[in-house]
C-alpha positions as CSV (number, residue, x, y, z in Angstrom):
1,M,112.3,81.1,20.1
2,K,113.3,79.3,23.3
3,S,115.1,82.4,24.5
4,F,112.1,84.6,23.8
5,A,109.7,82.1,25.6
6,G,112.0,81.9,28.6
7,A,112.2,85.7,28.8
8,W,108.4,85.9,28.6
9,I,107.9,83.3,31.4
10,C,110.5,85.1,33.6
11,A,108.8,88.4,33.0
12,A,105.4,87.0,33.7
13,T,106.7,85.4,36.9
14,L,108.1,88.8,38.1
15,V,104.8,90.6,37.3
16,F,102.8,87.9,39.1
17,G,105.1,88.0,42.1
18,Y,104.9,91.8,42.2
19,S,101.1,91.6,42.0
20,V,100.8,89.2,44.9
21,S,103.2,91.3,47.0
22,A,101.4,94.6,46.1
23,S,97.9,93.1,46.9
24,A,99.3,91.9,50.3
25,Q,100.6,95.4,51.1
26,T,97.2,96.9,50.4
27,Y,95.1,94.1,52.0
28,P,92.4,94.5,52.8
29,D,91.0,97.2,50.5
30,R,87.4,96.0,50.7
31,P,85.2,94.1,53.2
32,V,86.3,90.7,54.5
33,R,83.9,87.8,55.1
34,M,84.4,85.7,58.2
35,V,82.4,82.4,57.9
36,I,81.3,80.8,61.2
37,A,79.7,77.4,60.7
38,F,77.4,77.7,63.7
39,P,74.4,79.8,64.6
40,A,74.7,83.3,66.0
41,G,74.9,83.7,69.8
42,G,77.1,80.7,70.7
43,T,80.5,80.7,72.3
44,I,82.4,80.6,69.0
45,D,80.1,83.3,67.5
46,T,80.7,85.6,70.4
47,L,84.5,85.3,70.1
48,G,84.4,85.6,66.3
49,R,82.4,88.9,66.6
50,I,85.0,90.3,69.1
51,L,87.8,89.5,66.6
52,A,85.8,90.8,63.6
53,R,85.1,94.1,65.4
54,K,88.7,94.6,66.4
55,L,90.0,93.7,62.9
56,S,87.5,96.1,61.3
57,E,88.9,98.9,63.6
58,S,92.5,97.9,62.7
59,W,92.0,97.6,59.0
60,G,89.5,100.3,58.3
61,Q,87.4,97.8,56.4
62,N,84.3,95.9,57.6
63,V,84.8,92.2,58.7
64,V,81.4,90.8,58.2
65,I,80.3,87.6,60.1
66,E,78.4,85.1,58.0
67,N,76.8,82.3,60.1
68,R,76.5,79.2,57.9
69,A,75.2,76.5,60.2
70,G,74.4,72.8,59.3
71,A,75.9,69.3,59.3
72,G,77.8,69.8,62.5
73,G,79.9,72.6,61.1
74,N,80.6,71.0,57.7
75,I,78.4,73.2,55.5
76,G,79.9,76.5,56.6
77,A,83.5,75.1,56.6
78,A,83.1,73.7,53.1
79,A,81.6,77.0,51.8
80,A,84.6,78.9,53.2
81,A,87.1,76.4,51.9
82,S,85.7,76.7,48.3
83,A,86.0,80.5,48.3
84,A,88.7,82.4,46.3
85,P,92.0,82.2,48.1
86,D,92.5,85.9,48.2
87,G,92.2,86.7,51.9
88,Y,88.7,88.1,51.6
89,T,87.0,85.0,53.0
90,L,88.2,83.6,56.3
91,H,86.9,80.7,58.3
92,F,86.6,80.9,62.1
93,G,86.5,77.2,62.9
94,A,86.2,75.0,65.9
95,Q,87.0,71.5,67.2
96,S,84.3,70.2,64.8
97,L,86.8,70.5,62.0
98,A,89.0,67.9,63.6
99,V,86.3,65.5,64.9
100,N,84.2,65.5,61.8
101,V,87.1,64.0,59.8
102,T,86.3,60.7,61.6
103,I,82.6,60.8,62.9
104,A,81.0,62.9,60.1
105,P,83.2,63.1,57.1
106,Y,82.1,65.5,54.4
107,Q,82.7,64.6,50.7
108,T,83.8,68.1,49.7
109,L,85.9,69.0,52.8
110,D,89.3,68.0,54.0
111,P,90.4,70.6,56.7
112,V,94.1,69.8,56.3
113,K,94.2,70.0,52.5
114,D,91.5,72.7,52.0
115,F,92.6,75.3,54.5
116,D,95.7,77.3,55.2
117,P,96.0,77.7,59.0
118,I,96.3,81.3,60.3
119,I,96.1,81.3,64.1
120,L,94.8,79.3,67.1
121,A,92.8,82.1,68.8
122,A,91.6,80.4,72.0
123,T,90.3,77.4,73.9
124,A,87.2,77.5,76.0
125,T,86.6,76.4,79.6
126,D,84.2,73.5,79.8
127,V,82.0,73.2,82.9
128,L,80.1,70.2,84.3
129,I,76.7,71.3,85.4
130,V,73.7,69.5,87.0
131,P,70.2,70.5,88.1
132,L,69.9,72.0,91.6
133,S,67.7,68.9,92.4
134,S,70.6,66.6,91.5
135,P,72.0,64.4,94.3
136,F,75.5,65.0,92.9
137,H,77.7,67.7,94.5
138,T,81.0,66.5,93.1
139,P,82.1,64.8,89.8
140,H,83.2,61.8,91.8
141,Q,79.7,61.3,93.2
142,L,78.3,61.5,89.6
143,I,81.0,59.1,88.2
144,D,80.5,56.5,91.0
145,Y,76.7,56.5,90.4
146,A,77.0,56.3,86.6
147,R,79.5,53.4,86.8
148,S,77.1,51.4,89.0
149,H,74.0,52.4,86.9
150,P,75.2,52.2,83.3
151,G,72.9,53.9,80.8
152,E,70.7,55.4,83.4
153,L,72.0,59.0,83.3
154,N,71.4,61.1,80.3
155,Y,73.3,64.2,79.1
156,C,72.5,66.9,76.5
157,S,74.4,68.5,73.8
158,L,73.7,70.7,70.8
159,G,74.4,67.8,68.4
160,L,76.9,65.3,67.2
161,G,80.4,66.7,67.3
162,T,79.6,69.9,69.2
163,S,81.8,70.9,72.1
164,S,79.3,69.6,74.8
165,H,79.0,66.3,73.0
166,L,82.8,65.9,72.7
167,S,83.4,66.9,76.3
168,T,81.0,64.3,77.6
169,V,82.4,61.6,75.3
170,Q,85.8,62.4,76.7
171,L,84.7,62.2,80.3
172,A,82.8,59.0,79.7
173,D,85.8,57.4,78.0
174,L,88.3,58.3,80.8
175,A,85.9,57.3,83.6
176,G,84.4,54.2,81.9
177,L,80.9,55.5,81.8
178,K,77.8,54.6,79.7
179,L,75.6,57.7,79.4
180,Q,72.5,58.4,77.2
181,H,73.0,61.2,74.7
182,V,70.1,63.6,74.1
183,P,70.9,66.1,71.3
184,Y,69.1,69.4,71.1
185,T,68.9,72.0,68.4
186,A,68.3,75.0,70.7
187,F,70.5,76.0,73.6
188,S,67.5,77.6,75.4
189,Q,65.6,74.3,75.4
190,A,68.6,72.3,76.6
191,T,69.0,74.8,79.4
192,T,65.3,74.6,80.4
193,D,65.4,70.8,80.4
194,L,68.5,70.7,82.5
195,I,67.2,73.2,85.1
196,S,63.9,71.2,85.3
197,G,65.8,67.9,86.0
198,R,64.8,66.2,82.7
199,I,68.5,66.1,81.9
200,A,71.0,64.7,84.4
201,L,74.2,66.5,83.3
202,W,75.7,68.8,80.7
203,I,79.2,69.9,79.9
204,P,78.8,73.2,78.0
205,T,81.4,75.9,77.6
206,L,81.5,78.3,80.6
207,G,80.6,81.4,78.7
208,G,77.1,80.2,77.8
209,S,76.3,78.9,81.3
210,I,78.0,81.3,83.7
211,G,74.9,83.4,84.2
212,N,72.8,80.4,85.2
213,I,75.5,79.2,87.6
214,Q,75.9,82.6,89.2
215,A,72.1,83.0,89.5
216,G,71.8,79.7,91.3
217,K,69.7,78.0,88.6
218,V,72.2,75.1,88.1
219,R,75.0,73.6,90.0
220,G,78.6,73.7,88.7
221,L,80.7,70.7,89.8
222,A,84.0,71.2,88.0
223,I,85.7,73.1,85.1
224,S,88.4,72.2,82.6
225,G,91.7,73.9,82.4
226,P,94.8,74.4,84.6
227,E,93.2,76.9,87.1
228,R,89.9,78.0,88.5
229,A,87.8,80.5,86.7
230,K,88.1,84.0,88.2
231,A,84.4,84.5,87.7
232,L,83.6,81.3,89.6
233,P,86.4,80.7,92.1
234,E,84.3,78.3,94.2
235,I,84.2,75.7,91.4
236,P,87.2,73.4,91.4
237,T,89.1,72.2,88.3
238,F,88.9,68.6,87.2
239,K,92.7,68.6,87.6
240,E,92.4,69.5,91.3
241,L,90.1,66.6,91.8
242,G,92.5,64.2,90.1
243,I,90.5,63.8,86.9
244,S,92.6,64.2,83.8
245,F,89.9,65.9,81.8
246,G,91.2,68.2,79.0
247,E,89.5,71.1,77.2
248,S,87.6,70.0,74.1
249,S,86.6,73.4,72.7
250,W,88.9,75.6,70.6
251,Y,88.6,78.3,68.0
252,A,90.9,79.1,65.2
253,L,91.2,81.2,62.0
254,F,91.8,79.6,58.6
255,A,91.9,80.8,55.0
256,P,91.2,78.8,51.8
257,R,94.2,76.8,50.6
258,G,96.4,78.9,48.4
259,T,95.9,82.3,50.1
260,P,99.1,84.3,49.7
261,A,101.6,83.8,52.6
262,E,101.9,87.6,53.0
263,I,98.2,87.9,53.7
264,I,98.3,84.9,56.1
265,G,101.2,86.6,58.0
266,K,99.4,89.9,58.2
267,V,96.2,88.4,59.6
268,N,98.2,86.3,62.0
269,G,100.1,89.3,63.3
270,D,97.0,91.5,63.6
271,V,95.0,88.8,65.5
272,E,98.0,88.2,67.7
273,R,98.0,91.9,68.7
274,I,94.3,91.8,69.3
275,L,94.6,88.9,71.6
276,A,97.1,90.9,73.7
277,L,94.7,93.9,74.2
278,S,93.7,94.4,77.8
279,D,89.9,94.8,77.0
280,V,90.0,91.5,75.0
281,R,91.8,89.7,77.8
282,E,89.3,91.0,80.3
283,K,86.4,89.8,78.2
284,A,88.1,86.4,77.9
285,V,88.2,86.0,81.7
286,T,84.4,86.9,81.9
287,L,83.4,84.6,79.0
288,G,85.7,81.6,79.9
289,Y,88.1,81.8,77.0
290,R,91.8,81.0,77.3
291,L,93.6,83.1,74.6
292,V,96.3,81.2,72.8
293,G,97.9,82.8,69.6
294,G,101.0,81.7,67.9
295,A,102.3,81.0,64.4
296,P,100.3,79.3,61.6
297,R,102.5,76.2,62.1
298,K,101.4,75.9,65.7
299,L,97.8,75.7,64.5
300,S,98.7,73.2,61.8
301,E,100.3,70.9,64.3
302,F,97.5,71.3,66.7
303,L,94.9,70.4,64.1
304,D,96.8,67.2,63.2
305,S,96.9,66.2,66.9
306,E,93.2,66.9,67.4
307,I,92.3,64.8,64.4
308,A,94.4,61.9,65.7
309,K,92.9,62.3,69.2
310,W,89.3,62.1,68.2
311,A,90.0,59.3,65.7
312,A,91.5,57.3,68.5
313,L,88.4,57.8,70.7
314,A,86.1,56.8,67.8
315,R,88.1,53.6,67.2
316,G,87.7,52.8,70.9
317,G,83.9,53.0,70.5
318,S,83.4,56.1,72.6
319,F,81.0,57.7,70.1
320,Q,78.6,54.7,70.1
């Protein structure tokens, strides 16, 4: 009896292993859902749609974007994490996955335990902008004034844990500033209020603000990253100005925990090839993305480091 049971288990294991391998070889044979936990039209949504379109062309299957906004990214991420781990639901996530662990924990979501990492697609250039009526023409002028007038200057974001909120928290922490946070639900209203002077400063991603900067509606003071943006060569980097301001915004692809390794590897390789395409790289320059790529392990280590970074800032009181 034991011999028969052992043989049955062995046979079942072989059949199951063959089934997983076969499904990976034919993947995808139906449409794939890519969940983005933020509204349509934002920086992450724009990049997600670029990747979805290119993957659709490569696979001959539709990759359909599903925007599931709410709770600072937690609702969409939790929905993706709870899906079947078969490769037909992917999550295109952002820095909110890391920061929410500390400042907005969600009972049904642990990004480390609930997701398998696939690939770190890109970071995004952040840009410090002020109204044209602002007296500040350099970050140092703004910082000096804010230090001597604590709590007087306000800044806007699209909510707790969003990239513009995190960027400003980071700047305030490294420069020792006290600023007033004004969260918005609509990008357009935040833009209107900044242009009018009701908001003193904003640090959005470059892609969403480059048009207003180029049109002379707002003033750009500095950008994040190691080099100036080709689209805005007149704006210096924080690094040039001696300010150790790092990029806060990033975008990465995940799958529900337990997704077959063969499928993870296929998606990783296909996205890696897409990131190397000349038209994608040209778009990245225009929209302010810095394309990254790399193995799933690289994303896993990066997520761990981001969780630790934002937890340390929270412990220091930077989110108060």
